[in-house]
N, CA, C and O of each residue as an XYZ file, in Angstrom:
676
protein
N       9.921     12.435     -3.714
C       9.347     13.081     -2.546
C      10.101     12.504     -1.360
O       9.920     11.337     -1.014
N      10.946     13.319     -0.736
C      11.904     12.782      0.224
C      12.061     13.722      1.428
O      12.175     14.938      1.274
N      12.064     13.139      2.606
C      12.313     13.864      3.863
C      11.326     15.015      4.108
O      11.730     16.161      4.305
N      10.035     14.692      4.091
C       8.985     15.675      4.370
C       8.101     15.167      5.497
O       8.114     13.982      5.830
N       7.335     16.078      6.080
C       6.299     15.736      7.046
C       4.986     16.243      6.477
O       4.838     17.432      6.192
N       4.032     15.331      6.314
C       2.692     15.666      5.828
C       1.747     15.474      7.001
O       1.504     14.342      7.419
N       1.207     16.569      7.541
C       0.393     16.481      8.744
C      -0.851     17.353      8.610
O      -0.786     18.486      8.132
N      -1.992     16.799      9.045
C      -3.274     17.508      9.066
C      -3.722     18.003      7.693
O      -4.234     19.116      7.574
N      -3.536     17.191      6.665
C      -4.059     17.491      5.330
C      -5.208     16.537      5.038
O      -5.466     15.616      5.813
N      -5.893     16.752      3.932
C      -6.851     15.759      3.489
C      -6.085     14.572      2.898
O      -6.330     13.424      3.268
N      -5.158     14.854      1.978
C      -4.294     13.845      1.376
C      -2.853     14.286      1.608
O      -2.504     15.440      1.362
N      -2.021     13.367      2.081
C      -0.615     13.706      2.276
C       0.087     13.897      0.941
O       0.439     15.022      0.585
N       0.294     12.823      0.203
C       0.943     12.885     -1.114
C       0.178     11.984     -2.060
O       0.021     10.791     -1.803
N      -0.298     12.556     -3.158
C      -0.970     11.770     -4.184
C      -0.083     11.710     -5.413
O       0.311     12.740     -5.960
N       0.225     10.501     -5.839
C       1.064     10.279     -7.017
C       0.157      9.912     -8.174
O      -0.400      8.814     -8.209
N       0.008     10.819     -9.115
C      -0.839     10.599    -10.284
C       0.030     10.250    -11.478
O       1.139     10.764    -11.624
N      -0.482      9.374    -12.328
C       0.282      8.934    -13.490
C       0.035      9.755    -14.727
O       0.681      9.518    -15.747
N      -0.864     10.704    -14.685
C      -1.130     11.518    -15.849
C      -1.863     10.751    -16.929
O      -1.653     10.999    -18.117
N      -2.717      9.825    -16.536
C      -3.421      8.978    -17.485
C      -4.318      9.830    -18.368
O      -5.235     10.493    -17.882
N      -4.045      9.809    -19.677
C      -4.831     10.606    -20.597
C      -5.677      9.771    -21.525
O      -6.881     10.001    -21.632
N      -5.088      8.817    -22.192
C      -5.789      7.970    -23.151
C      -5.441      6.520    -22.887
O      -4.369      6.211    -22.369
N      -6.342      5.647    -23.242
C      -6.080      4.224    -23.054
C      -4.822      3.790    -23.806
O      -4.115      2.885    -23.362
N      -4.541      4.427    -24.935
C      -3.374      4.033    -25.725
C      -2.065      4.413    -25.059
O      -1.008      3.936    -25.473
N      -2.106      5.271    -24.024
C      -0.888      5.701    -23.355
C      -0.461      4.772    -22.231
O       0.642      4.922    -21.703
N      -1.298      3.821    -21.850
C      -0.994      2.988    -20.697
C       0.345      2.274    -20.813
O       1.069      2.259    -19.817
N       0.744      1.678    -21.939
C       2.061      1.029    -21.972
C       3.209      1.989    -21.669
O       4.217      1.568    -21.102
N       3.084      3.257    -22.029
C       4.149      4.217    -21.754
C       4.239      4.586    -20.284
O       5.286      5.041    -19.824
N       3.156      4.397    -19.542
C       3.154      4.768    -18.129
C       4.083      3.885    -17.316
O       4.526      4.280    -16.237
N       4.383      2.699    -17.817
C       5.182      1.773    -17.033
C       6.595      2.277    -16.795
O       7.309      1.704    -15.972
N       7.018      3.308    -17.471
C       8.357      3.842    -17.235
C       8.335      5.070    -16.317
O       9.382      5.673    -16.080
N       7.180      5.445    -15.807
C       7.057      6.610    -14.934
C       6.947      6.167    -13.477
O       5.967      5.532    -13.087
N       7.929      6.496    -12.699
C       7.941      6.113    -11.295
C       7.990      7.361    -10.424
O       8.617      8.358    -10.785
N       7.325      7.298     -9.278
C       7.453      8.325     -8.262
C       7.983      7.639     -7.014
O       7.393      6.673     -6.531
N       9.088      8.134     -6.497
C       9.676      7.588     -5.287
C       9.268      8.456     -4.106
O       9.475      9.669     -4.115
N       8.687      7.828     -3.090
C       8.248      8.500     -1.877
C       9.027      7.841     -0.743
O       8.724      6.716     -0.345
N      10.039      8.554     -0.222
C      10.976      7.941      0.711
C      11.255      8.850      1.905
O      11.342     10.071      1.776
N      11.393      8.222      3.063
C      11.837      8.913      4.282
C      10.916     10.057      4.698
O      11.387     11.111      5.125
N       9.619      9.854      4.575
C       8.633     10.868      4.943
C       7.818     10.395      6.138
O       7.833      9.218      6.498
N       7.108     11.340      6.741
C       6.182     11.049      7.828
C       4.817     11.579      7.417
O       4.685     12.735      7.014
N       3.787     10.710      7.523
C       2.414     11.062      7.166
C       1.547     10.886      8.412
O       1.300      9.760      8.844
N       1.085     12.004      8.992
C       0.348     11.971     10.248
C      -0.957     12.758     10.157
O      -0.997     13.848      9.587
N      -2.021     12.195     10.724
C      -3.294     12.882     10.920
C      -3.861     13.488      9.633
O      -4.470     14.557      9.674
N      -3.666     12.813      8.486
C      -4.305     13.251      7.247
C      -5.700     12.630      7.204
O      -5.844     11.426      7.416
N      -6.719     13.427      6.934
C      -8.094     12.961      7.099
C      -8.488     11.868      6.114
O      -9.427     11.122      6.387
N      -7.813     11.749      4.993
C      -8.131     10.683      4.042
C      -6.968      9.706      3.893
O      -6.998      8.628      4.488
N      -5.953     10.054      3.120
C      -4.890      9.112      2.784
C      -3.535      9.735      3.104
O      -3.288     10.906      2.816
N      -2.665      8.929      3.704
C      -1.292      9.380      3.902
C      -0.622      9.606      2.557
O      -0.222     10.728      2.248
N      -0.492      8.547      1.746
C       0.074      8.660      0.397
C      -0.534      7.568     -0.473
O      -0.813      6.467      0.001
N      -0.736      7.882     -1.752
C      -1.296      6.876     -2.657
C      -0.777      7.026     -4.081
O      -0.254      8.070     -4.471
N      -0.939      5.955     -4.836
C      -0.669      5.920     -6.272
C      -2.012      5.740     -6.964
O      -2.771      4.833     -6.622
N      -2.312      6.600     -7.939
C      -3.620      6.537     -8.586
C      -3.515      7.049    -10.018
O      -2.595      7.796    -10.350
N      -4.451      6.651    -10.853
C      -4.555      7.190    -12.206
C      -3.377      6.866    -13.105
O      -2.960      7.701    -13.907
N      -2.837      5.665    -12.979
C      -1.744      5.263    -13.846
C      -0.367      5.462    -13.245
O       0.637      5.238    -13.921
N      -0.299      5.874    -11.997
C       1.003      6.088    -11.352
C       1.647      4.763    -10.983
O       0.962      3.770    -10.737
N       2.952      4.761    -10.948
C       3.713      3.664    -10.365
C       4.533      4.304     -9.249
O       5.466      5.065     -9.508
N       4.175      3.988     -8.008
C       4.817      4.629     -6.866
C       5.615      3.604     -6.066
O       5.197      2.461     -5.882
N       6.754      4.043     -5.606
C       7.598      3.250     -4.737
C       7.645      3.968     -3.392
O       8.187      5.069     -3.294
N       7.079      3.350     -2.354
C       7.071      3.904     -1.007
C       8.108      3.139     -0.186
O       7.981      1.930      0.008
N       9.132      3.843      0.295
C      10.173      3.195      1.089
C      10.517      4.049      2.308
O      10.653      5.269      2.220
N      10.651      3.373      3.442
C      11.168      3.992      4.667
C      10.329      5.172      5.147
O      10.872      6.174      5.612
N       9.013      5.055      5.035
C       8.092      6.099      5.494
C       7.381      5.649      6.762
O       7.381      4.464      7.098
N       6.775      6.603      7.464
C       5.918      6.326      8.607
C       4.530      6.863      8.281
O       4.372      8.031      7.926
N       3.523      5.996      8.406
C       2.127      6.358      8.168
C       1.370      6.105      9.463
O       1.268      4.956      9.894
N       0.839      7.143     10.093
C       0.133      6.947     11.356
C      -1.010      7.947     11.499
O      -0.881      9.116     11.136
N      -2.128      7.465     12.036
C      -3.304      8.283     12.334
C      -3.918      8.925     11.084
O      -4.406     10.054     11.143
N      -3.895      8.211      9.963
C      -4.589      8.632      8.745
C      -5.815      7.744      8.575
O      -5.927      6.715      9.242
N      -6.738      8.127      7.691
C      -7.850      7.218      7.396
C      -7.282      5.966      6.724
O      -7.528      4.852      7.188
N      -6.529      6.137      5.642
C      -5.790      5.051      4.999
C      -4.327      5.442      5.081
O      -3.969      6.568      4.735
N      -3.485      4.541      5.528
C      -2.062      4.849      5.594
C      -1.490      5.042      4.207
O      -1.148      6.159      3.820
N      -1.383      3.946      3.447
C      -0.952      4.054      2.048
C      -1.937      3.288      1.195
O      -2.567      2.331      1.645
N      -2.059      3.735     -0.067
C      -3.082      3.155     -0.927
C      -2.611      3.094     -2.375
O      -1.742      3.851     -2.809
N      -3.222      2.156     -3.108
C      -3.028      2.023     -4.555
C      -4.406      2.073     -5.182
O      -5.266      1.248     -4.873
N      -4.619      3.043     -6.064
C      -5.896      3.189     -6.732
C      -5.907      2.510     -8.090
O      -5.061      1.665     -8.383
N      -6.857      2.882     -8.902
C      -7.101      2.239    -10.189
C      -5.935      2.387    -11.158
O      -5.282      3.429    -11.215
N      -5.691      1.335    -11.912
C      -4.704      1.312    -13.005
C      -3.334      1.799    -12.583
O      -2.648      2.460    -13.362
N      -2.930      1.490    -11.384
C      -1.668      1.970    -10.852
C      -0.850      0.803    -10.325
O      -1.335     -0.326    -10.238
N       0.386      1.089     -9.977
C       1.255      0.090     -9.383
C       1.839      0.621     -8.092
O       2.067      1.823     -7.956
N       2.082     -0.272     -7.141
C       2.632      0.140     -5.856
C       3.691     -0.849     -5.413
O       3.460     -2.057     -5.359
N       4.848     -0.314     -5.101
C       5.894     -1.079     -4.448
C       6.139     -0.439     -3.097
O       6.447      0.751     -3.022
N       6.008     -1.206     -2.032
C       6.175     -0.650     -0.691
C       7.131     -1.533      0.102
O       6.934     -2.743      0.207
N       8.167     -0.913      0.656
C       9.161     -1.659      1.425
C       9.652     -0.827      2.603
O       9.859      0.382      2.493
N       9.831     -1.498      3.719
C      10.434     -0.916      4.918
C       9.648      0.279      5.474
O      10.240      1.216      6.010
N       8.333      0.247      5.348
C       7.489      1.305      5.898
C       6.923      0.863      7.247
O       6.791     -0.331      7.518
N       6.596      1.836      8.076
C       5.865      1.582      9.310
C       4.471      2.153      9.110
O       4.305      3.350      8.881
N       3.469      1.280      9.200
C       2.077      1.663      8.982
C       1.335      1.321     10.271
O       1.036      0.156     10.533
N       1.040      2.344     11.071
C       0.595      2.144     12.437
C      -0.582      3.043     12.781
O      -0.540      4.249     12.538
N      -1.631      2.457     13.345
C      -2.745      3.195     13.914
C      -3.501      4.047     12.894
O      -3.775      5.223     13.136
N      -3.834      3.441     11.752
C      -4.697      4.060     10.736
C      -6.013      3.294     10.714
O      -6.106      2.217     11.302
N      -7.029      3.829     10.047
C      -8.257      3.057      9.886
C      -7.972      1.828      9.006
O      -8.291      0.704      9.395
N      -7.382      2.032      7.840
C      -6.886      0.937      7.001
C      -5.402      1.191      6.799
O      -5.007      2.258      6.329
N      -4.593      0.222      7.148
C      -3.153      0.391      7.009
C      -2.732      0.522      5.561
O      -2.151      1.532      5.163
N      -3.028     -0.513      4.764
C      -2.671     -0.542      3.339
C      -3.926     -0.929      2.562
O      -4.502     -1.990      2.802
N      -4.349     -0.079      1.637
C      -5.525     -0.342      0.807
C      -5.087     -0.391     -0.652
O      -4.429      0.530     -1.137
N      -5.451     -1.466     -1.351
C      -5.106     -1.589     -2.770
C      -6.320     -2.026     -3.568
O      -6.982     -3.004     -3.221
N      -6.609     -1.297     -4.642
C      -7.602     -1.750     -5.609
C      -6.889     -2.652     -6.597
O      -5.862     -2.276     -7.161
N      -7.426     -3.828     -6.805
C      -6.860     -4.776     -7.763
C      -7.964     -5.129     -8.749
O      -8.582     -6.190     -8.660
N      -8.196     -4.240     -9.671
C      -9.291     -4.399    -10.619
C      -8.746     -4.572    -12.026
O      -7.641     -4.129    -12.340
N      -9.524     -5.213    -12.854
C      -9.172     -5.336    -14.270
C     -10.277     -4.699    -15.091
O     -11.393     -5.214    -15.164
N      -9.954     -3.578    -15.705
C     -10.876     -2.904    -16.599
C     -10.348     -3.105    -18.013
O      -9.413     -2.417    -18.423
N     -10.924     -4.024    -18.757
C     -10.438     -4.217    -20.129
C     -10.646     -2.921    -20.885
O     -11.728     -2.345    -20.767
N      -9.679     -2.412    -21.664
C      -8.366     -2.993    -21.910
C      -7.316     -2.596    -20.869
O      -6.135     -2.882    -21.063
N      -7.714     -1.944    -19.771
C      -6.749     -1.574    -18.740
C      -6.435     -2.787    -17.892
O      -7.302     -3.630    -17.666
N      -5.251     -2.881    -17.439
C      -4.871     -3.899    -16.477
C      -4.189     -3.196    -15.314
O      -3.320     -2.348    -15.517
N      -4.572     -3.541    -14.125
C      -3.884     -2.979    -12.975
C      -2.445     -3.453    -12.971
O      -2.142     -4.566    -13.402
N      -1.577     -2.612    -12.489
C      -0.163     -2.935    -12.426
C       0.148     -3.631    -11.102
O      -0.740     -3.809    -10.269
N       1.355     -4.008    -10.916
C       1.750     -4.861     -9.801
C       1.570     -4.210     -8.431
O       1.587     -2.988     -8.284
N       1.398     -5.085     -7.431
C       1.406     -4.717     -6.024
C       2.534     -5.517     -5.389
O       2.571     -6.743     -5.494
N       3.441     -4.828     -4.736
C       4.525     -5.502     -4.029
C       4.660     -4.886     -2.640
O       5.012     -3.714     -2.501
N       4.376     -5.689     -1.615
C       4.468     -5.240     -0.228
C       5.464     -6.147      0.474
O       5.175     -7.318      0.719
N       6.639     -5.610      0.798
C       7.694     -6.424      1.389
C       8.388     -5.674      2.520
O       8.680     -4.483      2.410
N       8.644     -6.389      3.600
C       9.422     -5.862      4.730
C       8.806     -4.624      5.375
O       9.526     -3.711      5.778
N       7.491     -4.590      5.476
C       6.793     -3.488      6.132
C       6.310     -3.946      7.504
O       6.131     -5.140      7.743
N       6.104     -2.997      8.393
C       5.425     -3.255      9.660
C       4.039     -2.639      9.538
O       3.904     -1.434      9.325
N       3.012     -3.468      9.672
C       1.621     -3.013      9.569
C       0.937     -3.477     10.853
O       0.565     -4.644     10.975
N       0.771     -2.558     11.811
C       0.312     -2.955     13.135
C      -0.660     -1.946     13.732
O      -0.577     -0.743     13.484
N      -1.586     -2.479     14.528
C      -2.507     -1.682     15.336
C      -3.390     -0.737     14.524
O      -3.788      0.322     15.010
N      -3.693     -1.126     13.279
C      -4.666     -0.397     12.468
C      -6.033     -1.031     12.710
O      -6.110     -2.100     13.316
N      -7.112     -0.398     12.252
C      -8.402     -1.080     12.297
C      -8.363     -2.293     11.368
O      -8.794     -3.380     11.749
N      -7.846     -2.110     10.147
C      -7.647     -3.197      9.182
C      -6.214     -3.118      8.701
O      -5.717     -2.028      8.418
N      -5.536     -4.256      8.602
C      -4.128     -4.284      8.206
C      -3.934     -4.029      6.720
O      -3.823     -2.879      6.297
N      -3.891     -5.094      5.926
C      -3.739     -5.000      4.470
C      -5.055     -5.433      3.849
O      -5.516     -6.553      4.071
N      -5.660     -4.544      3.069
C      -6.963     -4.802      2.444
C      -6.827     -4.648      0.938
O      -6.514     -3.564      0.446
N      -7.061     -5.732      0.206
C      -7.029     -5.685     -1.255
C      -8.440     -5.932     -1.765
O      -9.074     -6.933     -1.430
N      -8.917     -5.001     -2.581
C     -10.278     -5.063     -3.095
C     -10.236     -5.320     -4.593
O      -9.589     -4.583     -5.337
N     -10.929     -6.367     -5.036
C     -11.017     -6.679     -6.449
C     -10.430     -8.036     -6.753
O      -9.813     -8.674     -5.900
N     -10.632     -8.466     -7.982
C     -10.204     -9.815     -8.371
C      -9.019     -9.807     -9.322
O      -8.523    -10.873     -9.687
N      -8.553     -8.642     -9.731
C      -7.447     -8.575    -10.687
C      -6.103     -8.594     -9.988
O      -5.344     -7.632    -10.094
N      -5.793     -9.659     -9.279
C      -4.584     -9.720     -8.457
C      -3.303     -9.781     -9.270
O      -2.272     -9.284     -8.817
N      -3.334    -10.372    -10.447
C      -2.162    -10.413    -11.312
C      -0.859    -10.582    -10.582
O      -0.632    -11.609     -9.943
N      -0.001     -9.593    -10.667
C       1.325     -9.635    -10.064
C       1.290     -9.034     -8.660
O       1.708     -7.894     -8.458
N       0.795     -9.798     -7.699
C       0.721     -9.330     -6.322
C       1.713    -10.116     -5.477
O       1.666    -11.345     -5.424
N       2.607     -9.395     -4.822
C       3.596    -10.005     -3.936
C       3.408     -9.407     -2.551
O       3.516     -8.194     -2.371
N       3.129    -10.257     -1.581
C       3.019     -9.822     -0.192
C       3.867    -10.800      0.614
O       3.489    -11.957      0.797
N       5.028    -10.323      1.101
C       5.906    -11.241      1.833
C       6.854    -10.466      2.754
O       7.164     -9.293      2.545
N       7.291    -11.189      3.778
C       8.278    -10.692      4.738
C       7.808     -9.441      5.490
O       8.624     -8.608      5.884
N       6.505     -9.314      5.684
C       5.958     -8.199      6.449
C       5.693     -8.648      7.874
O       5.493     -9.835      8.129
N       5.691     -7.713      8.794
C       5.295     -7.981     10.167
C       3.924     -7.333     10.339
O       3.823     -6.130     10.581
N       2.877     -8.136     10.215
C       1.497     -7.649     10.218
C       0.799     -8.259     11.425
O       0.623     -9.476     11.493
N       0.400     -7.419     12.378
C      -0.184     -7.960     13.598
C      -1.022     -6.911     14.327
O      -0.845     -5.707     14.145
N      -1.934     -7.406     15.155
C      -2.700     -6.557     16.051
C      -3.684     -5.633     15.363
O      -4.090     -4.632     15.953
N      -4.083     -5.933     14.134
C      -5.052     -5.102     13.419
C      -6.453     -5.561     13.801
O      -6.773     -6.743     13.679
N      -7.275     -4.650     14.256
C      -8.541     -4.934     14.919
C      -9.462     -5.856     14.117
O      -9.952     -6.846     14.661
N      -9.710     -5.556     12.836
C     -10.677     -6.326     12.051
C     -10.024     -7.351     11.134
O     -10.721     -8.021     10.372
N      -8.731     -7.486     11.190
C      -8.054     -8.494     10.385
C      -6.750     -7.968      9.826
O      -6.593     -6.777      9.559
N      -5.818     -8.895      9.655
C      -4.501     -8.528      9.154
C      -4.428     -8.545      7.628
O      -3.852     -7.641      7.022
N      -5.013     -9.576      7.004
C      -4.945     -9.750      5.547
C      -6.357     -9.983      5.024
O      -6.894    -11.083      5.164
N      -6.960     -8.969      4.428
C      -8.327     -9.093      3.922
C      -8.290     -8.964      2.405
O      -7.772     -7.980      1.875
N      -8.839     -9.958      1.704
C      -8.887     -9.944      0.249
C      -7.554    -10.232     -0.412
O      -7.416    -10.050     -1.621
N      -6.580    -10.674      0.347
C      -5.236    -10.915     -0.186
C      -5.179    -12.261     -0.903
O      -5.990    -13.145     -0.628
N      -4.225    -12.422     -1.819
C      -4.111    -13.701     -2.531
C      -3.690    -14.830     -1.593
O      -3.172    -14.594     -0.502
N      -3.923    -16.051     -2.042
C      -3.554    -17.231     -1.257
C      -2.081    -17.167     -0.888
O      -1.236    -16.799     -1.705
N      -1.790    -17.525      0.339
C      -0.411    -17.530      0.815
C      -0.031    -16.290      1.595
O       0.864    -16.343      2.439
N      -0.698    -15.167      1.328
C      -0.413    -13.951      2.102
C      -0.923    -14.168      3.514
O      -2.050    -14.617      3.720
N      -0.103    -13.851      4.457
C      -0.498    -14.040      5.844
C      -0.248    -15.433      6.358
O      -0.763    -15.809      7.411
N       0.535    -16.208      5.631
C       0.910    -17.540      6.096
C       1.768    -17.370      7.352
O       2.898    -16.886      7.281
N       1.230    -17.764      8.473
C       1.928    -17.552      9.745
C       2.487    -18.855     10.307
O       2.810    -18.926     11.492
N       2.603    -19.870      9.485
C       3.022    -21.183      9.991
C       4.504    -21.257     10.313
O       4.933    -22.174     11.013
N       5.293    -20.317      9.822
C       6.748    -20.416      9.989
C       7.250    -19.917     11.332
O       8.249    -20.427     11.840
N       6.579    -18.925     11.922
C       7.104    -18.406     13.182
C       6.373    -17.184     13.669
O       5.251    -16.896     13.250
N       7.029    -16.466     14.563
C       6.405    -15.331     15.229
C       7.313    -14.118     15.200
O       8.516    -14.227     14.961
N       6.713    -12.945     15.449
C       7.507    -11.718     15.528
C       8.125    -11.587     16.925
O       8.031    -12.501     17.744
N       8.742    -10.464     17.175
C       9.421    -10.209     18.441
C       8.470    -10.337     19.640
O       8.880    -10.763     20.720
N       7.209     -9.967     19.443
C       6.216    -10.031     20.517
C       5.623    -11.421     20.696
O       4.789    -11.620     21.579
N       6.036    -12.391     19.877
C       5.482    -13.727     19.958
C       4.219    -13.908     19.156
O       3.596    -14.967     19.235
N       3.810    -12.901     18.375
C       2.621    -12.963     17.553
C       2.966    -13.559     16.206
O       3.941    -13.127     15.592
N       2.194    -14.556     15.705
C       2.482    -15.094     14.369
C       2.479    -13.983     13.325
O       1.634    -13.090     13.382
N       3.404    -14.023     12.380
C       3.495    -12.967     11.376
C       3.724    -13.545      9.985
O       4.069    -14.717      9.832
N       3.529    -12.714      8.993
C       3.583    -13.083      7.577
C       4.945    -13.624      7.197
O       5.976    -13.063      7.568
N       4.942    -14.722      6.450
C       6.206    -15.275      5.968
C       6.479    -14.811      4.557
O       7.502    -15.173      3.976
């Protein structure tokens, strides 16, 4: 999904993994959806998400004025890099749940700008497993920058962004 504008929809782009049976989950790990160079504006629910066994790679997109900018739902994986996530209710929402025998797949958030949302990065659940959150510029989010994130996410001890605001290392 490349070079599109998703505006005034309920959902901009939903990446589904086609989850049919529990026995198919290992095969899903080879199915990727690339969502690159798009703009997601004024979608009433979600700009773009991975759900139902999808593995989505979001790169170089703009998410603004959506309820959730980008999201990862149940039994899915999300890799997000070089996105601008600005002025959404929740910038990045990820479910990190473990439903035996299902295991949530990895979350990787790197080199994104997540700013001026009501909530920055929100991870819900205890199945964090392979979660990587690093090198993001996360600032100015009204109710918090890193909510429910694993230890170390949001470590601002190293320095500040261009505006002088401490940012994620």
